[in-house]
VOVO-609882 format. One line per 5 residues: their letters; for each residue x, y, z of C-alpha. Coordinates in Angstrom, 3 decimals. Layout:
a> X/Y/Z  ...
***
This chain:
mstpa> 3.438/5.496/-10.610  4.822/9.031/-10.690  8.586/9.560/-10.551  10.483/12.239/-8.575  10.763/14.152/-11.856
dqtea> 6.969/14.023/-12.269  6.513/15.248/-8.696  8.912/18.126/-9.324  7.138/19.142/-12.521  3.737/19.065/-10.798
fhqri> 5.102/21.166/-7.938  6.531/23.737/-10.311  3.218/23.899/-12.159  1.305/24.566/-8.934  3.811/27.275/-8.037
dealh> 3.364/28.912/-11.434  -0.421/28.864/-11.101  -0.273/30.404/-7.630  2.121/33.161/-8.660  -0.161/34.138/-11.542
ndqlr> -3.263/34.296/-9.325  -3.220/37.926/-8.161  -6.438/37.610/-6.163  -5.100/34.617/-4.246  -1.940/36.487/-3.295
rnfrs> -3.932/39.525/-2.168  -6.105/37.273/0.003  -3.086/35.776/1.733  -1.297/39.071/2.186  -4.369/40.672/3.732
altgi> -5.073/37.790/6.117  -1.529/37.004/7.215  -0.524/40.619/7.796  -3.312/40.917/10.350  -2.452/37.623/12.043
marra> 1.227/38.557/12.393  0.331/41.945/13.862  -2.019/40.397/16.442  0.605/37.839/17.431  3.177/40.585/17.991
eqfpd> 0.705/42.441/20.238  0.339/39.370/22.443  4.073/39.253/23.204  5.126/42.812/24.181  7.781/41.513/26.599
daqlq> 10.415/39.520/24.728  11.952/38.099/27.896  8.585/36.640/28.943  8.058/35.260/25.439  11.424/33.505/25.415
alrdq> 10.799/32.062/28.881  7.403/30.750/27.756  8.982/29.249/24.629  11.582/27.493/26.770  8.869/26.112/29.034
aravr> 6.733/24.899/26.111  9.749/23.334/24.442  10.677/21.486/27.642  7.154/20.107/28.019  7.061/18.803/24.460
anslv> 10.610/17.450/24.592  9.845/15.540/27.802  6.672/14.138/26.259  8.567/12.807/23.249  11.403/11.286/25.282
rqpel> 8.897/9.464/27.490  6.330/8.858/24.752  6.108/5.028/24.927  5.406/4.934/28.670  3.122/7.965/28.499
leqle> 1.044/6.357/25.764  0.660/3.230/27.875  -0.371/5.351/30.855  -2.798/7.293/28.660  -4.433/4.092/27.433
tkltg> -4.765/2.764/30.983  -6.328/5.987/32.250  -8.676/6.401/29.302  -9.820/2.797/29.514  -10.431/3.212/33.228
ngiqv> -12.497/6.305/32.448  -14.644/4.371/29.984  -13.039/5.616/26.751  -12.079/2.898/24.257  -8.584/3.224/22.760
hwaes> -7.560/1.984/19.302  -4.079/1.924/17.747  -3.491/2.486/14.034  -0.147/2.168/12.314  -1.315/3.552/8.953
peqan> -4.035/5.843/7.583  -5.770/2.803/6.117  -5.967/1.144/9.517  -7.239/4.322/11.175  -10.008/4.730/8.590
aiiht> -10.993/1.064/8.861  -11.210/1.313/12.663  -13.423/4.393/12.511  -15.667/2.847/9.877  -16.048/-0.304/11.969
ildaa> -17.078/1.752/15.003  -19.605/3.752/12.981  -20.958/0.652/11.270  -21.425/-1.154/14.583  -23.366/1.851/15.899
gaktv> -25.491/2.072/12.743  -24.252/5.609/12.172  -25.003/7.121/8.761  -24.450/10.840/9.456  -21.383/12.404/11.057
vkgks> -20.611/15.946/12.183  -16.891/16.546/12.278  -14.742/19.045/14.112  -11.464/20.302/12.707  -8.767/17.620/12.509
mvsee> -5.561/17.716/10.470  -4.883/14.051/11.256  -8.143/13.118/9.522  -6.823/15.050/6.519  -3.757/12.763/6.611
telnh> -6.009/9.720/6.373  -8.496/11.309/3.907  -11.208/10.139/6.286  -14.065/12.114/4.739  -13.621/10.550/1.310
flerr> -13.202/7.108/2.847  -16.475/7.324/4.769  -18.441/8.959/1.966  -17.491/6.147/-0.405  -19.091/3.795/2.124
gievi> -22.385/5.645/2.322  -21.719/7.734/5.436  -22.461/11.467/5.170  -19.800/13.693/6.751  -20.409/17.378/7.458
esdlg> -17.546/19.612/8.526  -18.741/21.801/11.396  -15.823/24.254/11.535  -16.800/27.238/9.388  -13.554/27.273/7.428
eyiiq> -13.690/23.522/6.897  -17.339/23.757/5.861  -16.454/26.386/3.267  -13.726/24.297/1.667  -15.929/21.217/1.844
laeep> -18.463/23.080/-0.294  -15.640/24.103/-2.641  -14.297/20.515/-2.705  -10.836/21.710/-1.741  -8.327/20.616/0.916
pshiv> -7.316/23.031/3.687  -4.898/25.739/2.660  -3.697/26.348/6.221  -3.558/24.140/9.317  -5.395/26.681/11.509
apaih> -7.443/28.717/9.003  -8.385/26.211/6.269  -10.254/28.741/4.090  -7.759/31.582/4.491  -7.251/31.652/0.720
knrve> -10.833/32.791/0.078  -12.219/36.289/0.525  -15.777/37.113/1.539  -16.978/37.506/-2.055  -15.805/33.999/-2.920
vaelf> -17.449/32.617/0.222  -20.691/34.453/-0.580  -20.718/32.896/-4.056  -20.312/29.421/-2.540  -23.262/30.007/-0.227
rrfhp> -25.368/31.287/-3.112  -24.582/28.180/-5.150  -25.175/25.596/-2.394  -27.787/27.444/-0.312  -29.931/29.475/-2.719
eipyt> -32.653/29.680/-0.069  -30.464/32.109/1.909  -30.471/35.769/0.758  -27.184/36.689/-0.885  -24.843/38.712/1.274
edidt> -21.151/39.486/1.497  -21.347/40.548/5.131  -19.076/38.282/7.187  -21.244/38.283/10.312  -24.378/37.453/8.330
ltqsa> -22.584/34.652/6.483  -21.426/33.250/9.802  -24.959/33.352/11.206  -26.241/31.594/8.087  -23.684/28.815/8.511
rqilr> -24.683/28.469/12.155  -28.320/27.977/11.193  -27.406/25.468/8.486  -25.305/23.390/10.863  -27.581/23.597/13.909
nrfan> -29.869/20.771/12.788  -26.872/18.705/11.771  -25.592/18.679/15.339  -29.000/17.728/16.703  -29.596/14.870/14.286
adagi> -26.125/13.435/13.621  -25.499/9.832/14.592  -21.864/10.459/15.519  -19.290/13.191/16.003  -15.612/13.056/15.040
sgvnf> -12.946/15.416/16.340  -9.228/15.906/16.585  -7.205/16.299/19.784  -4.789/19.099/20.693  -3.332/17.460/23.813
avaet> -3.883/14.037/25.369  -3.016/14.032/29.090  -1.541/10.746/30.300  -1.870/11.597/34.015  -5.654/11.948/33.966
gtlcl> -6.749/10.376/30.685  -8.072/13.677/29.355  -8.525/14.738/25.722  -8.116/18.502/25.264  -9.652/20.344/22.307
veneg> -8.965/24.004/21.502  -11.497/25.918/19.378  -13.250/29.237/18.813  -16.651/28.459/17.343  -18.313/25.998/19.720
ngrls> -18.656/23.503/16.888  -16.075/21.225/18.469  -18.018/21.089/21.713  -21.262/20.344/19.867  -19.573/17.678/17.722
ttapr> -18.281/15.905/20.817  -21.362/16.194/23.073  -24.546/16.335/20.970  -24.252/13.005/19.062  -24.539/9.758/20.994
lhiai> -21.140/8.603/19.718  -17.850/10.544/19.760  -14.698/9.383/17.957  -11.466/11.332/18.443  -8.428/10.812/16.228
tgvek> -4.931/12.136/16.826  -1.264/11.442/16.254  0.664/9.570/18.949  2.924/12.598/19.498  0.091/14.658/21.038
vvekl> 0.439/12.984/24.433  1.699/15.088/27.373  2.612/13.868/30.814  0.600/15.974/33.256  -2.403/18.255/33.324
sdvpp> -0.088/21.021/34.560  1.782/20.735/31.230  -1.247/22.020/29.343  -1.502/25.701/30.491  1.847/26.884/29.047
lleil> 1.163/25.022/25.804  -2.347/26.439/25.574  -1.159/29.984/26.265  1.546/29.995/23.629  -0.580/28.034/21.138
tksat> -3.454/30.514/21.023  -1.233/33.591/21.015  0.990/32.174/18.277  -1.826/30.856/16.115  -4.370/33.663/15.950
gqpit> -3.044/36.399/18.234  -5.676/35.684/20.891  -4.913/35.661/24.622  -7.100/32.562/24.881  -9.529/30.714/22.632
tyfnm> -13.277/30.932/23.132  -13.611/27.254/24.039  -11.287/24.776/25.731  -12.815/21.316/25.982  -11.597/18.605/28.362
isrpr> -13.045/15.146/27.712  -12.283/12.367/30.178  -15.231/9.994/29.901  -18.540/9.311/28.160  -21.864/10.355/29.659
qpgel> -22.396/8.981/33.143  -25.697/7.908/34.760  -27.691/10.961/35.769  -25.872/13.323/33.381  -28.017/15.166/30.851
dgpea> -25.596/15.505/27.944  -22.524/13.998/26.415  -21.988/10.956/24.186  -22.908/7.482/25.332  -19.613/6.130/23.952
vhlvl> -16.211/7.736/23.318  -13.389/6.229/21.241  -9.848/7.465/20.665  -7.829/6.425/17.608  -4.069/6.935/18.026
ldngr> -2.331/7.124/14.656  1.375/6.482/14.079  1.766/6.999/10.313  5.560/7.265/10.388  5.848/9.144/13.669
srirv> 7.662/6.316/15.467  10.195/6.194/12.644  10.783/9.944/12.925  11.114/9.729/16.698  14.174/7.429/16.634
deell> 16.292/10.055/14.864  17.796/12.380/17.486  17.725/15.368/15.123  14.490/14.795/13.216  12.712/14.041/16.490
dtlrc> 12.338/17.802/16.945  9.747/17.812/14.153  7.280/16.078/16.465  7.329/18.890/19.021  4.941/20.821/16.749
ircga> 1.699/21.974/18.423  0.064/22.907/15.093  -0.187/26.647/15.758  0.711/27.656/12.193  3.022/30.509/13.279
cinhc> 5.801/29.281/10.998  3.365/29.281/8.082  2.064/32.767/8.879  5.573/34.249/8.847  6.933/32.355/5.830
pvyvq> 7.657/34.688/2.866  7.250/31.786/0.447  3.876/30.657/1.801  2.427/34.171/1.623  3.182/34.202/-2.112
lggha> 2.019/30.662/-2.904  -0.637/29.641/-0.402  -1.091/26.151/0.938  -2.442/24.368/-2.129  0.751/24.947/-4.115
ygtvy> 2.587/22.571/-1.800  0.264/19.714/-2.704  0.544/18.152/0.769  -1.567/17.933/3.920  0.786/20.202/5.881
pgpig> 2.018/23.266/3.958  4.636/25.867/4.795  7.810/25.289/6.822  6.376/22.584/9.073  5.191/20.807/5.943
lalep> 8.655/21.006/4.389  10.072/19.358/7.505  7.326/16.816/8.198  5.953/15.660/4.862  9.178/14.259/3.314
qrvgi> 9.630/12.228/6.493  6.013/11.117/6.632  5.279/10.514/2.951  8.763/9.963/1.533  11.537/12.066/0.031
dkvgt> 10.980/10.381/-3.314  7.376/11.658/-3.345  7.608/15.162/-1.868  11.306/15.811/-1.321  11.240/18.635/-3.862
ltsac> 9.204/20.622/-1.340  12.374/21.488/0.561  13.420/23.710/-2.355  10.530/26.038/-1.414  12.555/27.558/1.405
tmcga> 14.723/30.669/1.377  16.501/29.705/4.620  15.585/33.153/5.974  15.004/31.626/9.403  11.697/33.379/10.112
cgevc> 9.948/30.088/10.903  12.518/29.104/13.501  12.369/32.525/15.126  8.613/32.358/15.774  8.121/28.655/16.522
pvrip> 6.655/28.557/20.051  8.357/25.242/20.886  11.673/26.170/19.241  11.697/23.608/16.434  14.858/24.360/14.393
lpkli> 12.959/24.225/11.118  15.693/25.650/8.836  18.149/23.079/10.193  15.699/20.220/9.645  14.850/21.371/6.123
nrlra> 18.545/21.602/5.271  19.055/18.090/6.655  16.281/16.762/4.421  17.805/18.516/1.396  21.034/16.676/2.103
eavdg> 19.180/13.371/2.612  17.481/13.817/-0.757  20.751/13.899/-2.712  23.002/11.809/-0.454  24.588/8.889/-2.249
qrsda> 25.420/6.996/0.931  23.161/4.619/2.804  21.029/6.344/5.426  20.885/4.959/8.956  17.834/7.138/9.597
glpgh> 15.702/4.968/7.360  14.021/7.909/5.698  11.826/6.718/2.832  13.209/7.831/-0.514  16.677/8.662/0.814
gslrk> 18.891/9.825/-2.072  16.053/9.662/-4.607  16.652/13.212/-5.886  20.351/12.688/-6.464  21.487/13.516/-10.019
sgeav> 24.719/12.067/-11.278  25.620/15.226/-13.224  25.214/17.422/-10.157  27.172/14.973/-8.037  30.097/15.036/-10.469
twrvw> 30.005/18.848/-10.625  30.204/19.202/-6.839  33.002/16.625/-6.593  35.028/18.597/-9.126  34.222/21.818/-7.285
rqlya> 35.402/20.305/-4.009  38.674/19.162/-5.580  39.307/22.609/-7.048  38.828/24.350/-3.716  40.854/21.732/-1.849
sprly> 43.948/22.248/-4.039  45.503/25.777/-4.284  47.338/24.791/-7.447  44.198/23.529/-9.180  42.233/26.561/-8.009
rlftw> 44.821/28.978/-9.467  44.806/27.054/-12.743  41.001/27.093/-12.835  40.692/30.832/-12.172  43.382/31.596/-14.758
aatrl> 41.525/29.556/-17.387  38.117/30.960/-16.425  39.250/34.565/-16.853  40.964/33.928/-20.196  37.997/31.977/-21.560
raltp> 35.270/34.187/-20.109  33.846/34.852/-23.574  32.770/31.206/-23.710  30.490/31.542/-20.636  27.100/30.063/-21.643
prlga> 24.172/32.528/-21.629  21.943/30.038/-19.792  22.806/28.271/-16.557  19.672/26.279/-15.867  16.628/27.694/-14.110
wtryr> 18.717/30.260/-12.222  19.134/32.345/-15.386  15.459/32.253/-16.307  15.091/35.676/-14.716  18.760/36.661/-14.347
sapkp> 21.771/37.272/-16.562  24.439/34.602/-16.438  27.462/35.896/-14.471  30.812/36.023/-16.257  34.227/35.686/-14.622
asrpl> 36.224/38.889/-14.297  38.819/39.616/-16.972  41.593/39.005/-14.446  41.521/37.022/-11.183  41.884/38.780/-7.823
relvr> 45.318/37.260/-7.293  46.697/39.033/-10.363  45.060/42.341/-9.447  46.605/42.207/-6.000  50.048/41.524/-7.443
qegfr> 49.576/44.352/-9.905  49.125/46.737/-6.968  52.467/45.639/-5.581  51.275/43.402/-2.780  53.155/40.180/-2.112
he> 52.167/37.217/0.022  54.601/36.869/2.904
***
């Protein structure tokens, strides 16, 4: 089993690889610059933007406060509508439930819409090991499935690849298609490849953007039409989502949808907005014969009981914090080594997976505050990341119950900071320290850990400020 030190070393290695991949960094810079510009165009009136952010925040905050009762209401409504509801505490349970449903239906082929929760559970690998073929129908997801890579972004999974790299993938896996680097032609080729998959698949799997408790409605936001085909063409539809996606009323959805699409891709609205409330009814010509919803906890209930960390669950998965993060644009998503990259990943993953496993991620933050400034539901991401940094090195017992609390604490660092605190708490000790530091400045070591890898080690001045002030004739009254 890997130790926190092993995790840190692996993280640093991924960072080094990303920083030395010039093409990767160009890809991210090109893509994210455009996304940020389009987002800015969608919000020309700052007062309207702030009002919309306040409204979206209030909707999500209310949903989280009332989550237990809303989930019960959601289950009642969905069941009444003919949708079967399943509860999963862990990724393993969620995967087992989905496999059982597919097995009972005799399903051997699955078309799958985009779903970050299924990435949490590693559903594709789980089903493939059991003889079920899974085809990602989102173009970006299909591309990285061919490349055997995880998503690099929660909205644009293949954002790290340029058109030449995508064209090479298509040439390798679909040699029957004429080689081209034209984006529109590549998109048309993918559409033709996937068309028969939709028609012949035994089942479709999708994520959920919002689950409405009032009406028992599953809302899916997408641009390509693949989500709609995945949920209507096969005879069986299975949706999977986290328990935090529930909202109280249908009227809560419009402000969330508006700020989600504008924040994510700079669009006024997405091409498709799907509302699923029931399976196919008698006399209807399309739609699945059976619909199932799997509600996954996977640590969310534990996060929810902490009054501060609860804010993490307001996330609507727009990716705006990622798009504006100066660290992410240099590294890309794969360097993080987690399902959720960027600022939201730094806040969520240590809580979900454990500080002892991915707590080092919080060091990949400059505390510039850009993520908090653009978050459409006002998640205070810098504050949460700083809290998790403190949790990682705290020597006291944590009432929050965060897994891996204090696992990154180093005794040498702890002693250093205790000494530092004592020096600054005592004027006499501080004067003695500064006097000694200036007189012994020649003994300053040339290396001070990783900080001096690219910098010169600072030396104390030849005389402390107190002496210089006295020399000028100033006296403390």
